[in-house]
N, CA, C and O of each residue as an XYZ file, in Angstrom:
672
protein
N      34.974    -38.191    -23.115
C      33.919    -37.608    -22.334
C      34.372    -37.079    -20.976
O      33.551    -36.501    -20.262
N      35.620    -37.243    -20.585
C      36.027    -36.730    -19.287
C      35.992    -35.198    -19.229
O      35.910    -34.652    -18.129
N      36.051    -34.468    -20.373
C      36.028    -33.015    -20.375
C      34.619    -32.459    -20.124
O      34.461    -31.316    -19.695
N      33.634    -33.256    -20.389
C      32.254    -32.790    -20.287
C      31.763    -32.951    -18.840
O      31.916    -34.022    -18.251
N      31.176    -31.895    -18.269
C      30.672    -31.978    -16.911
C      29.211    -32.368    -16.910
O      28.439    -31.938    -17.767
N      28.841    -33.176    -15.953
C      27.445    -33.602    -15.798
C      26.691    -32.488    -15.068
O      27.238    -31.862    -14.160
N      25.443    -32.240    -15.458
C      24.673    -31.224    -14.735
C      24.351    -31.700    -13.321
O      24.142    -32.888    -13.077
N      24.319    -30.764    -12.421
C      24.019    -31.065    -11.023
C      22.541    -31.373    -10.885
O      21.713    -30.497    -11.133
N      22.175    -32.607    -10.490
C      20.754    -32.935    -10.357
C      20.083    -32.240     -9.183
O      18.855    -32.220     -9.106
N      20.865    -31.666     -8.260
C      20.306    -30.998     -7.076
C      20.215    -29.482     -7.235
O      19.735    -28.787     -6.340
N      20.665    -28.988     -8.343
C      20.624    -27.543     -8.581
C      19.189    -27.111     -8.893
O      18.436    -27.859     -9.517
N      18.813    -25.910     -8.461
C      17.460    -25.455     -8.797
C      17.314    -25.236    -10.304
O      18.294    -24.948    -10.992
N      16.114    -25.369    -10.800
C      15.924    -25.182    -12.239
C      16.221    -23.746    -12.642
O      16.028    -22.818    -11.856
N      16.692    -23.570    -13.872
C      16.988    -22.242    -14.384
C      15.857    -21.865    -15.345
O      15.737    -22.417    -16.439
N      15.038    -20.912    -14.908
C      13.951    -20.442    -15.757
C      13.633    -19.005    -15.408
O      13.904    -18.551    -14.297
N      13.063    -18.297    -16.351
C      12.661    -16.902    -16.143
C      11.219    -16.905    -15.699
O      10.324    -17.222    -16.483
N      10.982    -16.552    -14.437
C       9.635    -16.584    -13.899
C       8.924    -15.246    -14.020
O       7.820    -15.089    -13.499
N       9.530    -14.285    -14.690
C       8.898    -12.972    -14.830
C       7.931    -12.986    -15.993
O       8.041    -13.797    -16.912
N       6.974    -12.062    -15.930
C       5.972    -11.971    -16.977
C       5.980    -10.573    -17.552
O       6.172     -9.599    -16.824
N       5.776    -10.466    -18.840
C       5.699     -9.148    -19.457
C       4.303     -8.555    -19.337
O       4.129     -7.356    -19.557
N       3.313     -9.356    -18.997
C       1.937     -8.879    -18.874
C       1.709     -8.343    -17.472
O       1.465     -9.109    -16.540
N       1.789     -6.996    -17.319
C       1.661     -6.391    -15.997
C       0.247     -6.484    -15.453
O       0.068     -6.364    -14.240
N      -0.763     -6.690    -16.276
C      -2.120     -6.795    -15.802
C      -2.386     -8.037    -14.995
O      -3.325     -8.062    -14.200
N      -1.591     -9.068    -15.174
C      -1.785    -10.316    -14.453
C      -1.345    -10.164    -12.998
O      -1.838    -10.889    -12.134
N      -0.435     -9.244    -12.710
C       0.119     -9.091    -11.374
C      -0.882     -8.803    -10.282
O      -0.640     -9.149     -9.126
N      -1.999     -8.181    -10.611
C      -2.976     -7.816     -9.590
C      -3.575     -9.057     -8.947
O      -4.032     -9.002     -7.805
N      -3.577    -10.182     -9.671
C      -4.111    -11.431     -9.109
C      -3.263    -11.934     -7.940
O      -3.710    -12.805     -7.194
N      -2.057    -11.409     -7.767
C      -1.206    -11.796     -6.641
C      -1.736    -11.204     -5.315
O      -1.384    -11.681     -4.236
N      -2.567    -10.183     -5.406
C      -3.133     -9.572     -4.212
C      -4.306    -10.429     -3.699
O      -5.101    -10.927     -4.495
N      -4.411    -10.597     -2.389
C      -5.560    -11.326     -1.854
C      -6.783    -10.393     -1.865
O      -6.668     -9.182     -1.679
N      -7.950    -11.002     -2.090
C      -9.178    -10.204     -1.965
C      -9.375     -9.899     -0.488
O      -9.164    -10.758      0.368
N      -9.781     -8.675     -0.201
C      -9.954     -8.229      1.176
C     -11.211     -7.380      1.214
O     -11.311     -6.405      0.470
N     -12.146     -7.715      2.037
C     -13.415     -6.975      2.110
C     -13.168     -5.524      2.532
O     -12.498     -5.254      3.528
N     -13.719     -4.617      1.761
C     -13.581     -3.194      2.094
C     -14.333     -2.864      3.370
O     -13.868     -2.052      4.170
N     -15.495     -3.487      3.572
C     -16.255     -3.255      4.813
C     -15.489     -3.797      6.021
O     -15.513     -3.197      7.096
N     -14.821     -4.915      5.844
C     -13.999     -5.461      6.934
C     -12.848     -4.505      7.248
O     -12.554     -4.241      8.414
N     -12.209     -3.994      6.215
C     -11.131     -3.027      6.404
C     -11.643     -1.814      7.196
O     -10.986     -1.350      8.128
N     -12.811     -1.316      6.816
C     -13.395     -0.173      7.519
C     -13.681     -0.521      8.972
O     -13.326      0.239      9.873
N     -14.322     -1.665      9.210
C     -14.705     -2.043     10.578
C     -13.490     -2.246     11.461
O     -13.453     -1.741     12.583
N     -12.507     -2.968     10.983
C     -11.311     -3.232     11.791
C     -10.524     -1.930     12.011
O      -9.953     -1.722     13.081
N     -10.498     -1.064     11.003
C      -9.805      0.232     11.141
C     -10.472      1.086     12.210
O      -9.792      1.746     12.996
N     -11.796      1.075     12.241
C     -12.511      1.862     13.268
C     -12.206      1.296     14.666
O     -11.921      2.047     15.599
N     -12.271     -0.034     14.796
C     -12.024     -0.656     16.091
C     -10.587     -0.416     16.568
O     -10.359     -0.209     17.760
N      -9.628     -0.442     15.655
C      -8.218     -0.241     16.032
C      -7.780      1.209     15.938
O      -6.587      1.508     15.985
N      -8.749      2.112     15.804
C      -8.474      3.555     15.735
C      -7.542      3.904     14.577
O      -6.678      4.772     14.709
N      -7.721      3.225     13.441
C      -6.980      3.539     12.232
C      -5.684      2.796     12.055
O      -5.062      2.876     10.996
N      -5.258      2.068     13.080
C      -3.950      1.379     13.001
C      -3.989      0.318     11.897
O      -3.029      0.167     11.142
N      -5.096     -0.410     11.810
C      -5.154     -1.502     10.829
C      -5.063     -0.978      9.402
O      -4.478     -1.655      8.557
N      -5.607      0.184      9.094
C      -5.507      0.716      7.734
C      -4.047      1.014      7.368
O      -3.655      0.875      6.210
N      -3.255      1.419      8.349
C      -1.834      1.622      8.099
C      -1.141      0.280      7.845
O      -0.291      0.181      6.959
N      -1.495     -0.744      8.609
C      -0.913     -2.063      8.387
C      -1.313     -2.580      6.986
O      -0.483     -3.116      6.252
N      -2.589     -2.408      6.638
C      -3.063     -2.859      5.322
C      -2.277     -2.160      4.215
O      -1.827     -2.810      3.272
N      -2.111     -0.858      4.322
C      -1.362     -0.100      3.309
C       0.093     -0.540      3.266
O       0.667     -0.666      2.184
N       0.690     -0.773      4.413
C       2.081     -1.229      4.464
C       2.213     -2.586      3.780
O       3.134     -2.795      2.990
N       1.299     -3.508      4.079
C       1.344     -4.837      3.485
C       1.165     -4.773      1.970
O       1.869     -5.467      1.236
N       0.232     -3.949      1.496
C       0.009     -3.818      0.046
C       1.190     -3.110     -0.624
O       1.508     -3.408     -1.775
N       1.836     -2.188      0.069
C       3.032     -1.530     -0.479
C       4.151     -2.547     -0.688
O       4.847     -2.514     -1.702
N       4.316     -3.436      0.262
C       5.324     -4.479      0.130
C       5.005     -5.395     -1.061
O       5.909     -5.778     -1.804
N       3.740     -5.743     -1.242
C       3.346     -6.561     -2.392
C       3.623     -5.833     -3.705
O       4.132     -6.419     -4.660
N       3.276     -4.537     -3.734
C       3.547     -3.736     -4.936
C       5.031     -3.701     -5.247
O       5.428     -3.797     -6.408
N       5.851     -3.564     -4.221
C       7.295     -3.492     -4.429
C       7.848     -4.808     -4.975
O       8.804     -4.807     -5.750
N       7.248     -5.931     -4.571
C       7.668     -7.219     -5.138
C       7.228     -7.368     -6.581
O       7.947     -7.943     -7.397
N       6.042     -6.848     -6.901
C       5.501     -6.975     -8.264
C       6.097     -5.963     -9.229
O       6.205     -6.240    -10.423
N       6.483     -4.799     -8.734
C       7.076     -3.748     -9.557
C       8.414     -3.328     -8.974
O       8.543     -2.200     -8.498
N       9.412     -4.198     -8.996
C      10.694     -3.841     -8.374
C      11.405     -2.691     -9.079
O      12.258     -2.040     -8.475
N      11.077     -2.426    -10.338
C      11.701     -1.327    -11.066
C      11.147      0.037    -10.649
O      11.766      1.063    -10.933
N       9.994      0.063     -9.983
C       9.385      1.319     -9.557
C       8.701      1.118     -8.204
O       7.474      1.181     -8.118
N       9.484      0.876     -7.142
C       8.874      0.578     -5.852
C       8.296      1.811     -5.154
O       8.672      2.946     -5.448
N       7.375      1.561     -4.227
C       6.920      2.620     -3.335
C       8.095      2.872     -2.383
O       8.491      1.962     -1.655
N       8.658      4.077     -2.372
C       9.839      4.323     -1.531
C       9.541      4.037     -0.058
O       8.547      4.529      0.475
N      10.387      3.250      0.602
C      10.156      2.955      2.017
C      10.080      4.214      2.876
O       9.362      4.237      3.876
N      10.809      5.256      2.498
C      10.765      6.494      3.273
C       9.361      7.070      3.323
O       8.991      7.697      4.316
N       8.569      6.873      2.273
C       7.222      7.411      2.236
C       6.378      6.790      3.342
O       5.760      7.508      4.128
N       6.348      5.451      3.411
C       5.514      4.844      4.443
C       6.134      4.965      5.832
O       5.415      4.997      6.830
N       7.455      5.033      5.903
C       8.091      5.217      7.216
C       7.728      6.579      7.816
O       7.436      6.678      9.007
N       7.749      7.622      6.987
C       7.379      8.952      7.473
C       5.881      8.986      7.828
O       5.498      9.564      8.844
N       5.039      8.367      6.990
C       3.604      8.365      7.274
C       3.291      7.663      8.597
O       2.546      8.190      9.422
N       3.858      6.483      8.792
C       3.593      5.739     10.029
C       4.242      6.449     11.219
O       3.626      6.577     12.277
N       5.471      6.904     11.050
C       6.134      7.618     12.141
C       5.411      8.878     12.556
O       5.278      9.154     13.749
N       4.937      9.656     11.577
C       4.234     10.890     11.904
C       2.902     10.588     12.600
O       2.502     11.317     13.508
N       2.216      9.523     12.184
C       0.954      9.162     12.829
C       1.216      8.691     14.270
O       0.477      9.050     15.186
N       2.261      7.893     14.461
C       2.602      7.462     15.823
C       2.962      8.670     16.699
O       2.530      8.757     17.848
N       3.740      9.584     16.160
C       4.099     10.800     16.880
C       2.865     11.621     17.201
O       2.771     12.210     18.278
N       1.923     11.663     16.280
C       0.677     12.372     16.492
C      -0.107     11.779     17.677
O      -0.611     12.509     18.530
N      -0.196     10.446     17.708
C      -0.913      9.782     18.801
C      -0.175      9.966     20.132
O      -0.777     10.294     21.154
N       1.152      9.746     20.091
C       1.929      9.858     21.328
C       1.917     11.293     21.855
O       1.902     11.500     23.068
N       1.925     12.268     20.977
C       1.929     13.657     21.433
C       0.601     14.067     22.071
O       0.545     15.055     22.802
N      -0.449     13.324     21.801
C      -1.756     13.625     22.416
C      -1.889     13.031     23.806
O      -2.756     13.457     24.570
N      -1.055     12.059     24.157
C      -1.180     11.401     25.456
C      -0.924     12.349     26.612
O      -1.728     12.381     27.544
N       0.179     13.142     26.601
C       0.369     14.044     27.755
C      -0.785     15.039     27.951
O      -1.167     15.337     29.083
N      -1.321     15.536     26.870
C      -2.435     16.484     26.992
C      -3.678     15.810     27.546
O      -4.449     16.435     28.274
N      -3.884     14.524     27.206
C      -5.054     13.804     27.713
C      -4.865     13.376     29.174
O      -5.816     13.416     29.956
N      -3.667     12.974     29.540
C      -3.409     12.483     30.892
C      -3.247     13.644     31.878
O      -3.742     13.591     33.004
N      -2.547     14.693     31.437
C      -2.314     15.849     32.293
C      -2.876     17.116     31.639
O      -2.119     17.908     31.078
N      -4.191     17.310     31.706
C      -4.790     18.467     30.998
C      -4.335     19.807     31.551
O      -4.444     20.816     30.854
N      -3.830     19.855     32.773
C      -3.421     21.136     33.336
C      -2.071     21.599     32.795
O      -1.735     22.779     32.898
N      -1.288     20.671     32.213
C       0.015     21.033     31.656
C      -0.196     21.663     30.284
O      -0.970     21.154     29.473
N       0.484     22.754     30.030
C       0.349     23.442     28.768
C       0.996     22.628     27.654
O       2.150     22.214     27.772
N       0.268     22.402     26.595
C       0.762     21.708     25.411
C       0.485     22.602     24.222
O      -0.677     22.861     23.908
N       1.506     23.075     23.562
C       1.288     24.042     22.466
C       0.450     23.440     21.327
O       0.804     22.409     20.754
N      -0.652     24.101     21.018
C      -1.526     23.626     19.942
C      -0.819     23.631     18.601
O      -1.086     22.773     17.760
N       0.071     24.574     18.388
C       0.770     24.678     17.108
C       1.584     23.417     16.816
O       1.640     22.955     15.677
N       2.205     22.871     17.845
C       3.010     21.652     17.682
C       2.110     20.474     17.284
O       2.440     19.703     16.382
N       0.981     20.350     17.963
C       0.043     19.273     17.631
C      -0.503     19.418     16.221
O      -0.666     18.430     15.506
N      -0.781     20.641     15.828
C      -1.296     20.898     14.463
C      -0.222     20.566     13.422
O      -0.520     19.985     12.379
N       1.019     20.938     13.710
C       2.120     20.643     12.774
C       2.332     19.135     12.625
O       2.542     18.643     11.516
N       2.277     18.414     13.727
C       2.454     16.958     13.658
C       1.293     16.306     12.919
O       1.513     15.408     12.105
N       0.068     16.735     13.182
C      -1.108     16.182     12.499
C      -1.055     16.502     11.012
O      -1.430     15.662     10.194
N      -0.602     17.685     10.642
C      -0.483     18.056      9.233
C       0.573     17.197      8.545
O       0.357     16.724      7.429
N       1.697     16.994      9.196
C       2.730     16.124      8.647
C       2.191     14.712      8.418
O       2.449     14.114      7.373
N       1.449     14.179      9.381
C       0.872     12.833      9.261
C      -0.109     12.784      8.085
O      -0.116     11.810      7.332
N      -0.929     13.811      7.921
C      -1.910     13.845      6.834
C      -1.220     13.912      5.474
O      -1.568     13.163      4.561
N      -0.247     14.805      5.338
C       0.454     14.958      4.066
C       1.208     13.678      3.716
O       1.190     13.246      2.564
N       1.864     13.074      4.690
C       2.621     11.842      4.436
C       1.671     10.735      4.006
O       2.003      9.955      3.114
N       0.494     10.650      4.621
C      -0.481      9.626      4.260
C      -1.010      9.826      2.841
O      -1.205      8.857      2.107
N      -1.241     11.073      2.456
C      -1.698     11.371      1.090
C      -0.614     11.008      0.072
O      -0.910     10.420     -0.968
N       0.631     11.356      0.368
C       1.735     11.017     -0.547
C       1.840      9.496     -0.690
O       2.037      8.985     -1.793
N       1.710      8.793      0.406
C       1.778      7.324      0.406
C       0.633      6.734     -0.430
O       0.845      5.842     -1.251
N      -0.576      7.247     -0.207
C      -1.728      6.752     -0.967
C      -1.543      6.993     -2.461
O      -1.856      6.114     -3.264
N      -1.046      8.156     -2.848
C      -0.857      8.440     -4.266
C       0.300      7.633     -4.859
O       0.261      7.258     -6.031
N       1.316      7.369     -4.061
C       2.396      6.517     -4.557
C       1.861      5.108     -4.854
O       2.207      4.503     -5.868
N       1.023      4.607     -3.963
C       0.406      3.299     -4.194
C      -0.526      3.348     -5.403
O      -0.488      2.457     -6.251
N      -1.356      4.375     -5.487
C      -2.310      4.522     -6.566
C      -1.618      4.538     -7.921
O      -2.053      3.854     -8.848
N      -0.553      5.308     -8.042
C       0.164      5.403     -9.315
C       0.747      4.047     -9.731
O       0.675      3.666    -10.900
N       1.317      3.333     -8.778
C       1.905      2.038     -9.105
C       0.838      0.993     -9.393
O       1.057      0.113    -10.226
N      -0.320      1.068     -8.722
C      -1.407      0.149     -9.019
C      -1.922      0.368    -10.441
O      -2.228     -0.593    -11.148
N      -2.018      1.633    -10.861
C      -2.435      1.915    -12.240
C      -1.445      1.306    -13.247
O      -1.854      0.780    -14.282
N      -0.159      1.381    -12.941
C       0.856      0.768    -13.806
C       0.703     -0.752    -13.804
O       0.766     -1.395    -14.852
N       0.505     -1.306    -12.627
C       0.408     -2.754    -12.483
C      -0.734     -3.350    -13.304
O      -0.572     -4.393    -13.938
N      -1.890     -2.683    -13.287
C      -3.042     -3.224    -14.025
C      -3.090     -2.719    -15.469
O      -3.958     -3.129    -16.239
N      -2.173     -1.843    -15.836
C      -2.160     -1.308    -17.208
C      -3.371     -0.455    -17.499
O      -3.904     -0.483    -18.608
N      -3.810      0.306    -16.507
C      -5.034      1.103    -16.640
C      -4.764      2.403    -17.391
O      -3.690      2.996    -17.293
N      -5.768      2.819    -18.135
C      -5.764      4.137    -18.763
C      -6.883      4.954    -18.120
O      -7.793      4.400    -17.503
N      -6.806      6.268    -18.269
C      -7.772      7.150    -17.598
C      -9.232      6.836    -17.908
O     -10.103      7.053    -17.064
N      -9.502      6.343    -19.072
C     -10.892      6.113    -19.460
C     -11.336      4.672    -19.220
O     -12.440      4.301    -19.617
N     -10.494      3.846    -18.574
C     -10.865      2.450    -18.373
C     -11.487      2.256    -16.974
O     -11.311      3.078    -16.075
N     -12.202      1.165    -16.830
C     -12.813      0.832    -15.549
C     -11.769      0.451    -14.503
O     -12.038      0.511    -13.303
N     -10.598      0.063    -14.951
C      -9.543     -0.386    -14.039
C      -8.827      0.785    -13.368
O      -8.095      0.576    -12.400
N      -9.016      1.988    -13.850
C      -8.275      3.171    -13.402
C      -8.570      3.477    -11.941
O      -9.728      3.453    -11.523
N      -7.520      3.767    -11.155
C      -7.649      4.221     -9.781
C      -7.721      5.748     -9.800
O      -6.716      6.403    -10.077
N      -8.883      6.323     -9.513
C      -9.100      7.762     -9.627
C      -8.484      8.541     -8.463
O      -8.510      8.084     -7.320
N      -7.938      9.706     -8.757
C      -7.233     10.503     -7.767
C      -8.153     11.046     -6.687
O      -7.807     11.002     -5.507
N      -9.316     11.557     -7.065
C     -10.212     12.177     -6.080
C     -10.670     11.164     -5.050
O     -10.669     11.446     -3.852
N     -11.067      9.971     -5.516
C     -11.508      8.944     -4.575
C     -10.348      8.470     -3.706
O     -10.533      8.199     -2.520
N      -9.168      8.367     -4.279
C      -7.985      7.978     -3.507
C      -7.684      9.018     -2.438
O      -7.312      8.670     -1.318
N      -7.843     10.291     -2.778
C      -7.604     11.363     -1.813
C      -8.621     11.327     -0.681
O      -8.264     11.471      0.488
N      -9.887     11.136     -1.031
C     -10.955     11.186     -0.017
C     -11.068      9.923      0.823
O     -11.343     10.001      2.021
N     -10.858      8.750      0.208
C     -11.125      7.505      0.909
C      -9.884      6.661      1.187
O      -9.970      5.643      1.874
N      -8.741      7.070      0.664
C      -7.453      6.447      0.929
C      -7.468      4.924      0.805
O      -7.807      4.404     -0.257
N      -7.112      4.207      1.852
C      -6.979      2.757      1.773
C      -8.295      2.038      1.486
O      -8.291      0.950      0.911
N      -9.415      2.632      1.878
C     -10.711      2.008      1.577
C     -10.951      1.948      0.071
O     -11.403      0.930     -0.453
N     -10.649      3.038     -0.613
C     -10.844      3.075     -2.071
C      -9.840      2.149     -2.759
O     -10.197      1.434     -3.695
N      -8.592      2.159     -2.302
C      -7.600      1.287     -2.913
C      -7.985     -0.179     -2.741
O      -7.810     -0.979     -3.661
N      -8.506     -0.533     -1.576
C      -8.962     -1.894     -1.330
C     -10.104     -2.260     -2.284
O     -10.095     -3.334     -2.886
N     -11.068     -1.377     -2.414
C     -12.204     -1.619     -3.308
C     -11.728     -1.812     -4.759
O     -12.151     -2.751     -5.433
N     -10.848     -0.919     -5.231
C     -10.382     -1.009     -6.612
C      -9.481     -2.220     -6.849
O      -9.513     -2.813     -7.927
N      -8.697     -2.582     -5.874
C      -7.890     -3.799     -6.015
C      -8.829     -4.993     -6.190
O      -8.605     -5.836     -7.060
N      -9.868     -5.067     -5.376
C     -10.846     -6.169     -5.516
C     -11.497     -6.169     -6.911
O     -11.650     -7.221     -7.531
N     -11.869     -4.999     -7.382
C     -12.499     -4.903     -8.714
C     -11.518     -5.350     -9.816
O     -11.905     -6.042    -10.758
N     -10.272     -4.953     -9.687
C      -9.274     -5.345    -10.677
C      -8.935     -6.839    -10.603
O      -8.603     -7.447    -11.620
N      -9.014     -7.419     -9.433
C      -8.850     -8.862     -9.302
C      -9.981     -9.563    -10.043
O      -9.755    -10.561    -10.728
N     -11.211     -9.036     -9.906
C     -12.345     -9.596    -10.643
C     -12.152     -9.492    -12.150
O     -12.464    -10.429    -12.885
N     -11.630     -8.335    -12.619
C     -11.341     -8.178    -14.044
C     -10.311     -9.208    -14.511
O     -10.452     -9.801    -15.581
N      -9.277     -9.412    -13.696
C      -8.202    -10.339    -14.053
C      -8.732    -11.772    -14.114
O      -8.346    -12.535    -15.000
N      -9.603    -12.141    -13.193
C     -10.182    -13.486    -13.197
C     -11.150    -13.654    -14.360
O     -11.249    -14.745    -14.924
N     -11.860    -12.602    -14.727
C     -12.809    -12.687    -15.848
C     -12.065    -12.894    -17.165
O     -12.575    -13.545    -18.076
N     -10.836    -12.326    -17.263
C     -10.038    -12.476    -18.492
C      -9.469    -13.881    -18.640
O      -9.241    -14.347    -19.756
N      -9.240    -14.559    -17.513
C      -8.588    -15.879    -17.596
C      -9.590    -17.009    -17.657
O      -9.201    -18.175    -17.729
């Protein structure tokens, strides 16, 4: 028996903790009131909705590591929005100084486009996560995602959590 090694009692257990059922993954998301998201976003001038989207993107990336929301997407969206806010400060503080409107419009457009791309990246991955098809109640619709962004995603995540709990 000297050739045989004893297993290490202090070693972590070896098991596969992954699941093939992608619909179960939505239960990893915390329920978050859509009205609360709206209220806090209004009070923080939209900053909280960016934090909420960033936090949910990180959760999605942990749940779907094979198809993550690219970090560049949210980095550009947040950076463009910050640049948009910062670029408005000189015009508000010093109204007599000329600030080219075209530059402000270009920055605001970049922020809007980046936010839409980010929302759709999240939407697509959420549809994969819940295993939704276009005709199912679980489906995250494009038009609502475009119009309501994080508010719609929050609402649909909550609905899909309810579906997941009803199945179990």
